[in-house]
N, C-alpha and C positions, 0 to 999 in steps of 0.2 A: 211665828218666826222660826220655830224649830222645824215646822213642816217645810218652810221655804229653804232652810239649810239642807234638809234631806233631799228636797227636789234638786237643789244646786249640786249636791254630792252625786246623786244618781245621774243627773244630766252630764256632769263631768266624767263620770265613769263610762256612761254610754258613749260620750264623745271620744274618750280614749280608746274604747273598744272599736268604735266605728273607724277611727283613724288607723288603728292597728290592723283591722281587717283590710282596709283599702291598701295600706302599705304592703301587706303580705301578698294581696292579689296582684298589685303592680309588680312586686318583685318576682312573682311566679311568671308573669307575662314576660318580664325582662329575661328570666332564666330560659324561657322557651326561645326568645329571640337570640339570646347568646348561644344556645344550643344550635340554632339554625346557622348562625354566622360561623360557629366553630366547625360545623359539618361542611359548610360551603368552602371555608378556607382549606380544610383537610382534603376535600375532594379536588379543589383546584391544584393543590400541591401534588397530589397523587397523579392527576392528569399531566401536569408539567413534567414530573419525573418520568412517567411512562412515555410521554412524547419524546423526551430526550433519549430514553433507552431505545425507542424505535428508530430514531434518527441515527443513533450509533450503529444499530444493526444494518440499516440501509446503507450506511457509509461503507461497510465491509462489502456489500454487494456491488457498490460503485467501483471499488478498487478491482474487483474481479472483472467487471464489465470493461473497465479501461484496459486491463491486461488482455482480455480476449480480443478487444478491438485493435490493440497496438501490436501484438505479437502474432504473426501468422504461424499456424501449426500445420504439420504435415498430416497428422491424425492417422498415422498407421500404427498398428499394435506394436508396442515395444520400441518405437522410434527413438533413437538415442538423442537426436536434436530436440525433440519434444520434451524428453525427460530433463535435458539440460536447461531448457527454458523454464520448466516447472521448478527445478532446483534453485535456479537463480532468482526466480520470483519469490519463492519461500524465504531465501536468504535475505532479500531486501525488504520484504513485507513487514510492516508493523502490526498488521491485523491477522495475517495467516502464517505466523512463523512455525506452526506445527506441521503443516503438510498440504499438498494439493494433488489433484488427480484430473485426468482427462478420460471421459467415457463417451461411448456412442449414445445416440438417443434411446436405444433399447436397453441401456444399462451395461453394455460390455465394457470392461476396463481396457483402455488403450495405453495408459501410462500413469504412474504414480511416483511421488517422491519416496525416498527410501530411509529418511532419517528417523521417523517415528511410526509406530503401528497405527494403521488406519482401519476404520470400521468397514466391514463387508457391505457391499452395495445391496445385499439382501436384508440388511438390518431394517426392522420396522420403522426406524426413525426417518428413513428416506421417503416414506409414503407421503407425509405432509409436504416435503420438498417437491416431489414430483407433481403433486396436485397444484401447487402454486405455479410451477413452471407451465403446466398445461393451461392455466388461467392467464398466462402472459405476464406473470410477476416474477421477481427474483425468488429463488427457491431457498427456504430455510428449513432445516430438519428439526425434529424434536431431539431431545438429549439422547446421545448414544454413548455406550460404555465400551472402552477398549482396555486392555491390560498391558501395562508397561513392562519393561525388562525386569523390574523389581517385583512383578506380580501384583502390583496394586492397581485398582481400577482408576481409570482416568475418564472424566466426563468430557465428551466431545460434541461440538456442533458443526454441521456441514452447511455451507452456503454455495449455491450453484447458479450460474448464468449460462445461457446458450452461447455457443461459438458459431458465428455466422459466416458463411461464404456466399458472396453474391446475393446478400439479402436473405438467405435461407439458413435456418438452423440446421447444423450438421453434427454437432457434438455438444457436450457439456463440459464446462470448466468448473471444478469443484474445489473450494478452499475449506480446510479444516482448522478449527481453532480449539485450543484447550480452554474451556470455559473459565477455569480458575485464573488464567493468565490474561484475559481479555481486558480492554479498556472499560467495557461496560461493567465487568465485575469490580474493577478498581473504583469506578464511580459508585456502584452500589455499596461497596464496603465503607465508603465515606459517609453513608447514611446511617451507620451503626449508632445505636442509642440504647440505653438501658430501658427506655420507656416503650420502644416499639421495635418490630422486626420487619425489614423490607425484603421482598423476594420477587423474582420473575421466573415463572414456570411455564412449561410447554403444554401442548394440548392434551397430554395424557397425565399431567400432574407432576412431572419430574422437575425438580428445582434446578435451574441453570445458573442463576445469579442470586446472591443473597448477601445481606449485610453481615450475616454469620457464615463465613466461608465453609465451615464444617458441614453445612446443610446441602452443599452442591452435590447433585446426583441422588439425593433422597426424595421421597414423595411428600408432597404438600398435604396438609390435613384434609381428610375427605370432605369435611363440611365446606372448606374453602373451594375445593374442586367442584362440589355440587353447586355452590353459588355462582362460580364462573360459567358452568354449563347452563344454568338457569338464566343468566344475563350475558348473552354472547356478544353484546355490543354496548359500549358506553362505560360509565362509572357507576358503582353501586356500593352500598354498605351492607355488610352481612354480620349478623350476631350469631354466635355459636358457643358451644361449651367444650372446653378442653381440659380433661382431667378434673372436672368439678369447678373450673374457673371460667367465669363469663368473659368472652372475648369479642372484640369488635374489629372487623376487617374492612378495608377500603380496597375495592378491586377495580381495575381498568382493563377492559377487554375490547376486542374488535380490531379495526384497521390501524389504531394508534401503534400497536406492536405487530410487526409482520409475522407470518407463519403460525398464527393461532396462539402466540404467547400471551401471557396474562401478567400484569403487574399487581402486586398486593402489598399493603402495609397493614400489619396486624398488631394489636396490643390489648391488654386487659381492658375490659369495659370500665373498671374502676379508675384506671389511669387516664382513659380517654375522656370520661365525663367528670372525673374527680375534681379537677381544679375549678371548673365552672360551678359545680354543685356545692363544693365547700364554700366558695365565695358567696353563693346565694344564702347558705345557712348563716354565715357570718353577718350578712346584711340583715337577715331576719332578726337575729338576736340584738344587733346594734339598734335596729329600728324600734324594737320593743323597749329597749332600755331608754332610748331617747324619748319615746312617747311617755313613759312613766315619769321622766324628769320634767318634761314640759312640751307637749305635742303642739300646743297652739303657738308658742314662741318660735319653735324650730320651723313650723310650717310657714309662718310669716317671713322669717329670715330666709328660708329656702325660696319662697316665692320672689322676694326682692332680688335675691342672687340670680335666679333664673331670668328675671326680666332684664337685669343688667347684662347678663351674658348674651341673651338673645339680641339685644341692641348692638352689642359689640360684634357679634357674628354678622348682623345685617350690614354694619359699616364695612366689615372685612370683605364680605361677599361683594358689595358694591365696588370696592376698590380693585379686586382681582378677577371679577367675573369674566371680563373680556380680554385678559392679558394674553398676548400672542405666545409667550413662552410658558413652559410648565412651571407652576408655582405651588409649593407645598409648605406646610408647617409641621415640624416633627416635635414630639415630646422628648423628654430627657432620655428615654429608652430607645429612641430612633423610630418610634411608631408614628404613622401618619395621622395627625389630628385634623388636617385639612388638606385637600388637593383641589386645584383649579379644574374646571371642566376639560381644559385642553390636556391635562395629564392623563385622564382616562381615555380620551379620544386618540391621542398620539400612541399610547401603549396598547390600545384596543381592549381595555378593560371596561366592564359595565360601569356607568356613572355611579360614583359613591362607593364602589367596591374596594378601593384602596384604603379607605379610612380604617384605622385600627391595625393595619398590617405593618410589619417591620419593613422599613425601607431597604434594609440589608438583604431581604429575601429577593428584591428586584435587581440587586447588583450581581453582575457576572461573578461566579465563584473565584476566578483568578484575581479579580479586582477587589473582592470583599475585604480582605485584611487591610489593604491600603485605605479603603473607604472608612473602615471602623477606626483605624488609627487617626485619620484626619478628623473624624467626628469626636473622638476623645480629646484631641487638642482644642477643637472648637469649644467644647463644653467647659474646658478648664480656664478659659479666658473670657471675661465678660466683654461683649461688644466686638469680639474678634470676627474676622472674615477669612474664609478659606475658598480658594479657587482650584479646581482640578477637573481632569477629564477621565471619564470612566464609561464602562459598558453597562447598559441597562437591558434587562430581559422583558420583552413584551408578553402579552397573554399566551402566545404560542411558543414561548421559550427562545425566540430569536433575539440576538444581542444587537443593540444599536448604540453608537457612540454619542455621549452627551457631554456638554461642558457645564459644570456646576459652579454656582456661586452661593455659598452658604454663610449665613450671618447669625451670630448668637444673639437672640432677642429674648432670652429667658427672663431678663430683668424687666422687659416691657410688659406691663399688665394688660395691654390690649392684644398682645400676641402670646406671650409666655411660651416661647418655643424657639426652635431653630428654623429660620426662614430660608428656603431653598428656591433658587431660580435656575432652571435648566433649559438648555437649548440644544436641539439636535444638530450635531456637527458630523454626522456620518459621511455626507458627501465630501466635505472638506477633508476629513480624515482619509477617506479612500483616495482622493486626488493626491494628497501628500504621499501616501504609501505607493501609489502608482508612479509618481515622479521619482521616488527613491529607488523603486525597482528598475525603472527604465534607465536610470543613471548608471546602473551596474550590470545590466544585462543586454545582450545582443538582441536587437529587435527581430531579426530573421529567424534565428534558431532557438532563442530563449536561453542560450547558455550565458554564463558569466562573461563579461567583456574584459578587455585588457586591463582596465582600471581595477576591477574586482580581483582579477587574477594576480596582479602585482601586489595588491593588499594582502591576499592570501599567501603569496610567496614570502613577503616580508615578515608576516606574522609567524609562518611555519619555521622559517630559518632562525628565528629567535629562540626556538625550543629544540629543534631536531633537524637532522639532515633531510634533504628533499631531492628526489630524482625528478629532473625536468626533461620532458619530451616535447620537442618542437616539431610539429607535423605540418608539412606543406604538400598539398595535393599535386600529383603529376597528371598532366593531361586535362586539367579543369578548363583552362582557357579555350582549347579547341571545342569542347562540349558547349561552352557558353556561346562561342561564335557560331557554331553550327546550328544549335537548336534554340538560341535566344536566352535572354536573361531570366525569363520565367522558369525555363527548364533548369538553368543554373542555380536559381534560388532553391527550387525544390530538391535538386541534387545536394546542395549544402545542408538542407534540413535532414535529408536521409543520412548523410554522412554524420551529422551530429547525433542522430539516433543510434547509429551503429557504434560510434565512439562511446556513447553513454552506456551501452550494453557491455563494453569491454572493461571500463574502469572499475575500480573498487568503490565501495560506498564512501570511504574517507578521502578519495582522490578528488581533485578539482579539475574539471574539464572546461576550457574556455575557448571562445573564438576571438582571436586577436587581430585578424586581418581578413582580406577578401576570401582567400582559400587557405588560411593559416589557422591552426589550432594548437593549443598548448595543454599538456597534461601534467599536473603536479602530483607527485606521489610522496606525501609526507611520511617520514620514518623509514624510507627505503635507503639502505646503505650498500646493499649488494648489487653490483653492476649486472649480475646475471638476472636478477629480478626485473631490473629496468629494461634489459634487452628482451626478456620474455614478454613484457607488456608491449614493447615496441613491435615485436613480431606479431603479437595478437592484433594490434591496431592495424598494421600494414595488411595482414591477411584479410581482416574484416573489410578494409577499403577496396582491396583488389577484387572481391567478389562482385559480379555484375549488379548494377542498379537498374531498376525499372522505373523510369521517370517520365510521366505524362505520355505513356505509350511508346517510349523509346528505351531500348536496352543500352546502357552506358557502362563502359569499363574505364576506370581510372586507376591510378596508383598513388603512392605516397612516399615522400622522402622524409625520414624521421631522424632528427638529431637528438642525441641522448647525452645528458650531463648529470652526474650525481654530485650535488652540492653539499658541502658540510655545513654544520650549524653556524660556522663563523664566516661563511662566504657572503659577499655582497650580492643582494638580490638581482640588481641590474646586470652584474657581471655573470651571474649564473644563467640568466636568460639569454644574454648575448652568446655565451659559450654554447648553449644548446642550438641557438640560431645559426652560428658559424658551422657547427657540426652538421646541421641539416644542409647548409649550402655546399659543404664539401661533398656530401653524397649527391646532391642535386647535380653538381657539375661532373660527377663521375657517372652519370646516367640515371640517377634516381632509383627508388625502390629498394634501398638498403638501410640498415641501421648504422648509426655512427656515434662514436664518442667524440671528445674534443680531438681534432686532428693534430698532427705535428705542427710546430710553429710555422714552418714554411708553407704547409698546406693551408693552415689557417689564414695566413697572409694572402696566399693566392686566392682562396675563396672570397676573402674580403674585397680583393681587387675585382674579381668577376662580378660580385654583387654590385659594386659601384658602377661597373660598365653597364649592367642591366638597368 
């Protein structure tokens, strides 16, 4: 009997040890799987961030390309008109407010802006730029340093595109931006965290963008640079030592970022692996404690729970497997516990890859606060339902509009989560936005139409005075009759372009009739300023136009009225209109304020007769 008891004790101990060993091995396997998922998620996030950074870089090249295609340059050294075009471009640009230059293909400077110091074209930073241009790509330089008027160094990047004439490249248009003031730096700064550091550096290791702005213009760690050179394309992890501290870096290199730039996110290895490994140790200790208390009972209970859960999952999968819309279930922290197959296919993610990720990481950053606030309200009320529209980022970082219906089913034991049904409404949304745009813009010139102009005038006069210029083209009808409506339409488009180049950024330029345009100048109280704008507009229109192979010359009659903040909008517009007609009947091509009362009446009669 005693022997049997010892055998039972030994058997129990062996069983506990065996179960404990199995549990530890299973937990170790789970740790490896968790490490893999963690690294996959970190890699995907790094690639997404790098892709967005590359798109922001390419956006700046597009602005230069549009400028080079839209504005003809004379391309003579020191040409005043070319310099003026560059200055106006820099003044209006949101991406290149620092400066711009025109050079010949061999690097000879033709013209530059004068507001800020620009790097010499002999700077080594231009070598990468020239290589990209020779390969037929937009040119991006490495980081270059200039010194401001205060003697402090300023980190600069140059972006270049070819200027083409008759399909051939004849010069380069170069835009310069101060890296610390760019949209990409503002985005990178938002990634600031105590746990990790985000940087984007050039081909020679100089940091251009960083979540720590103090690092801009400094050199990246040599270990990181070596890892980037060893892996010139794709994404990779690199482990290195920094002052005795183990570090882990995620690098994204290659065509994702133009110009040989590299994205990197680095943090201590302890913080990178720490959360997963600490959780594993806690599980081990808990497992051993539970085994000592009663391994057999817990195993049976766990087995029964798993069977029930598996059956519930099978029912859930059968219900939503073929749903046409995206269906997902979130836990209380907003992480995806389940997503239908359509969710991965619509967003171009690998099947099953969304599980465990936070749904807020997929929401467009501008919509994320609103989504989180709605999620909080949904959790606070049992059984509540929330409907909203928001933008979702797919695997490539592209935003698509979806309509969400979310239901709180945390109390439902078969679901225990937030059930989301989402439908792609991007086409409907785009159609609605297009209708709204077309309702307020002229289809021929793309300028605001009369309705939008009147809204802008009414809104402006509630706050400040507004100078109103009513522009009527002289000689347009003969051109239209002689050369046809196609020529007339093209002439109106070119007139709109010239007027757009004349007005200030805060002014409103609109087409209100066949050959009639209105310029609103908010905040202008000085008649001389309004007259100066009128003269500039008239001179711009009087310059010959080249329309479909024809040289066309027209003029403009411009009525000017400076309205105070208390004036009626319709009366202000009529006053400028009558002033224009007074000039029109005096022969056209002059500026006019509100005429004398008798002249105003006479102009009104003439207009009625016309």
